[in-house]
C-alpha positions in Angstrom: 171.9 72.0 153.9 175.4 72.2 152.4 178.2 73.0 154.5 181.8 74.2 153.8 182.9 70.6 154.5 180.6 69.7 151.4 182.2 71.8 148.9 184.8 70.0 146.6 187.4 72.3 145.8 190.9 70.8 144.8 193.8 72.4 146.7 196.9 73.6 145.1 199.7 71.1 145.4 203.4 72.1 145.9 204.5 73.0 142.2 208.1 73.0 143.4 207.9 69.3 143.7 207.4 69.0 139.9 210.6 69.0 137.8 210.9 72.6 136.7 212.6 71.6 133.4 209.4 68.8 132.5 207.8 71.2 130.1 205.0 68.5 129.6 204.1 68.9 133.5 204.7 72.8 133.7 203.4 73.9 130.3 199.9 75.5 130.8 198.2 78.1 128.2 194.5 78.9 128.3 192.6 81.0 125.7 189.9 82.8 127.6 187.7 85.3 125.7 190.2 85.7 123.0 193.2 86.4 125.4 196.1 83.8 125.8 197.4 83.1 129.3 200.1 81.1 130.6 201.8 79.8 133.8 205.0 81.9 134.4 208.3 80.4 133.1 206.8 78.9 129.9 207.9 81.5 127.4 210.9 81.5 125.4 214.4 82.3 126.8 215.3 86.0 126.5 218.9 85.4 125.5 221.7 83.0 125.8 222.9 84.6 129.3 219.6 84.1 130.9 220.4 82.0 134.0 224.1 81.4 133.5 226.6 81.9 136.2 227.8 85.8 136.4 229.9 85.9 139.5 230.4 85.3 143.0 229.9 88.3 145.9 231.8 87.9 149.4 231.9 89.4 152.6 235.6 89.2 153.8 235.0 91.0 157.1 236.0 88.0 159.0 237.0 90.0 162.0 233.2 90.9 162.4 231.9 87.5 162.0 233.0 86.1 165.3 230.0 86.6 167.5 227.4 84.0 168.4 224.2 84.8 166.3 220.8 84.2 167.8 220.6 80.6 166.1 223.6 79.7 168.3 226.0 79.6 165.5 229.6 80.9 165.5 231.0 82.1 162.2 234.4 83.0 163.5 237.2 82.7 160.6 234.5 82.3 157.8 233.3 84.7 154.8 229.8 84.9 153.6 229.4 84.3 149.9 226.6 84.8 147.5 226.4 83.0 144.0 225.0 85.3 141.4 223.5 84.3 138.0 222.3 86.5 135.1 218.6 87.4 135.1 216.6 89.2 132.2 213.8 89.8 135.1 210.9 88.7 132.9 208.1 86.4 134.3 207.8 84.4 131.2 211.4 83.3 130.7 211.8 79.8 131.9 215.4 80.5 133.2 214.7 83.8 135.0 211.0 83.6 136.4 212.2 82.2 139.9 214.3 85.1 140.6 211.8 87.4 139.2 209.5 86.0 141.6 211.7 86.5 144.4 212.5 90.2 144.0 208.8 90.7 143.3 207.8 89.0 146.4 210.2 91.3 148.4 208.4 94.4 147.1 205.1 92.7 148.4 206.4 92.0 151.7 207.8 95.7 152.0 204.4 97.2 150.9 202.4 95.0 153.1 204.7 95.3 155.9 204.2 99.2 156.0 200.3 98.6 155.6 200.4 96.3 158.5 201.7 99.0 160.8 198.3 100.5 160.6 196.0 97.6 159.6 197.4 94.4 161.8 198.1 91.1 160.5 198.5 90.2 157.2 196.2 87.2 156.1 196.6 84.8 153.0 193.0 84.9 151.5 191.9 82.7 148.3 188.9 83.9 146.3 187.8 81.1 143.8 185.8 82.4 140.8 182.5 80.2 140.2 181.7 78.8 136.9 179.0 81.4 136.1 181.7 84.1 136.1 184.2 82.2 133.9 183.1 84.2 130.8 184.0 87.7 132.5 187.1 89.5 130.8 190.0 89.6 133.3 189.5 93.2 134.1 185.8 92.6 135.2 187.0 89.3 136.8 189.4 91.5 139.1 187.0 94.1 140.0 184.4 91.2 141.2 187.0 89.9 143.0 187.8 93.1 145.0 183.9 93.5 145.4 183.7 90.0 146.8 186.5 90.6 149.2 185.1 93.6 150.6 181.6 91.8 151.3 183.6 89.2 153.4 185.5 92.0 155.4 188.5 92.1 153.7 189.7 95.9 153.4 192.8 95.7 151.2 195.8 93.7 150.1 197.9 92.7 147.1 196.2 90.6 144.5 197.9 87.7 142.4 195.8 85.8 139.6 196.0 82.2 138.9 194.2 80.9 136.0 194.8 77.3 136.9 195.3 74.8 139.5 197.5 71.9 139.6 196.6 68.2 140.0 199.0 65.4 139.9 196.9 63.3 137.4 195.7 65.7 135.0 198.5 68.5 135.5 197.3 72.1 135.2 193.7 72.8 134.5 191.6 76.1 134.1 190.2 77.0 137.6 190.6 80.9 137.8 191.1 82.2 141.3 193.0 85.0 143.2 195.4 85.1 145.9 195.2 87.9 148.3 197.6 88.8 150.9 195.7 91.4 152.8 193.8 92.6 156.1 190.6 91.5 157.5 188.5 93.9 159.2 188.9 93.5 163.1 190.5 90.0 164.0 190.2 86.8 162.2 189.0 84.5 165.2 187.8 81.7 163.3 190.7 79.5 163.3 189.9 78.1 166.8 186.3 78.1 166.4 184.6 74.5 167.3 182.0 75.4 164.6 184.6 76.2 161.7 183.1 73.5 159.3 179.4 74.5 159.6 179.3 78.3 159.9 175.4 78.8 160.4 175.4 80.1 163.9 175.2 83.9 162.8 178.2 85.0 164.8 179.4 87.4 162.4 182.8 86.1 162.2 184.7 86.0 158.7 183.8 82.4 158.0 180.2 83.0 159.0 179.7 85.8 156.8 181.8 84.2 153.8 179.7 81.2 153.9 176.3 83.3 153.7 177.7 85.6 150.8 178.5 82.3 149.1 175.1 81.5 149.1 174.4 84.6 147.2 177.5 85.1 144.6 178.8 81.6 144.6 182.4 82.9 145.2 184.3 80.6 147.6 186.5 82.6 149.8 188.6 81.2 152.5 191.7 82.2 154.9 194.4 80.0 154.4 195.5 77.5 157.1 198.7 78.9 158.7 199.8 75.2 159.1 200.2 75.2 155.3 201.7 78.3 154.8 205.2 79.5 154.2 207.2 81.0 157.1 206.5 84.9 156.1 204.7 87.1 154.0 207.7 87.4 151.5 208.1 83.3 151.0 204.1 83.0 150.6 204.3 85.7 147.9 207.4 84.0 146.2 205.6 80.6 146.0 202.4 81.9 144.6 204.2 84.2 142.1 206.3 80.9 141.2 203.1 79.5 139.5 200.8 82.4 138.8 199.5 83.3 135.3 200.4 86.1 133.0 198.9 87.5 129.5 201.2 86.0 126.9 202.7 88.6 124.6 202.2 91.6 127.1 205.8 92.7 128.5 204.6 94.8 131.0 201.4 93.0 132.5 200.9 93.9 136.1 201.2 90.6 138.1 200.8 92.1 141.3 198.2 94.8 142.0 197.1 96.5 145.2 193.5 97.7 146.3 191.8 99.1 149.2 193.8 100.2 152.2 196.8 99.1 150.2 196.1 100.7 146.9 198.7 103.3 145.7 196.0 106.3 146.6 195.8 105.5 150.2 198.9 104.0 151.4 201.5 106.6 151.7 205.0 105.3 151.9 207.5 107.8 153.6 210.8 108.7 151.7 212.7 107.0 154.9 210.6 103.7 154.2 211.4 103.8 150.5 215.2 104.4 151.0 215.3 101.6 153.6 213.5 99.3 151.0 216.2 100.1 148.5 218.9 99.4 150.8 217.4 96.0 151.6 217.5 95.1 148.0 221.3 95.5 147.9 223.3 92.4 148.3 224.3 92.5 152.2 226.2 90.3 154.8 223.7 88.7 157.1 226.2 89.0 159.8 227.5 92.4 159.7 225.2 94.1 157.5 228.1 95.2 155.0 227.5 95.2 151.3 229.1 92.5 149.4 231.7 92.8 147.1 232.8 90.8 143.9 234.9 88.0 145.1 237.2 85.1 143.7 237.7 81.6 145.1 241.3 80.5 145.1 241.1 77.5 147.1 241.1 73.6 146.1 237.3 72.6 147.1 234.6 72.7 144.2 232.6 75.8 144.0 229.0 74.9 142.9 227.6 77.4 140.5 225.0 75.1 138.4 221.5 75.7 140.0 220.5 72.4 138.8 222.9 70.6 141.2 221.2 69.2 144.0 224.1 70.5 146.2 223.8 74.0 144.9 223.4 76.5 147.7 223.1 80.4 146.6 224.3 81.6 150.1 226.8 80.1 152.4 229.4 80.7 154.7 233.0 79.1 153.8 236.3 78.9 155.5 238.4 82.3 154.8 241.6 80.0 155.0 242.4 76.4 153.4 245.7 74.8 154.4 246.8 78.0 156.2 246.4 80.1 153.1 243.5 82.7 152.1 241.0 81.0 149.9 239.0 84.2 148.9 239.8 87.7 147.7 237.9 90.8 146.7 238.4 91.5 143.0 236.9 93.8 140.4 234.9 91.6 138.3 234.3 88.6 140.4 235.2 85.1 139.6 
């Protein structure tokens, strides 16, 4: 009899390891049931300002940066600076899709963080569509994905659609699947199970139920190994959004949808939580918490603003004084 180890599923590789500028590698479009799909970041640049350096924001509260942080570092005498680039906020834009993914991931992390207060740990679950369902419309495919996840004991979460997987030899190829950051009913206890590779013991655990349901619907559903995960929900969501799939020509296509206990109808967000989230979207100093201000660098060291430069760092701490003179100041327009 087949076991989970007998199934040959190609895992997604680190798309970030591929040159973002290599269109021949990143480009992937699929015409499915008359609908054209594309991996994010492969449309036309919205305008000439997309991705261009805009300004630098700083926190010059040097007197508040002298305390030792939890990581044991002392930032005494330093300012915090953040390089800001223009962004159109569209997932199709090859210059702005990364910043779009980062911002969208922050919302996913916020929503799931609020839901986690009631439903426990967020798990990363992948639901792969079987060949027999390739002809379904996207809407029907998504509805079936939700039904399949329910049947495995997943009670809700976010859904991100990927129409393709990536292989170093053949590049992107059509293989529809859904990434769910959500909640498993009860506790996912299968990670430490000695029989994980052959769930036929009838224990009722997630992998056992998922394997038995696979015999019925042929949808392969698994919980991702935490050793291969990003450090938190936001980073995981940002990675999945960074190579997800969108409908070509549909400007307001909903890339992230919520269902089950995290649906808009069931998850009630308090005004206080919403206000805290809006505040978190503002650029603030990680040391003192004050909102960043437009700044200007007047020192002699090069300020690297080109994101393609290997030495570019969006955030950083810099010496306030250079050769005994202030190297940074707050301005109206930045610089």
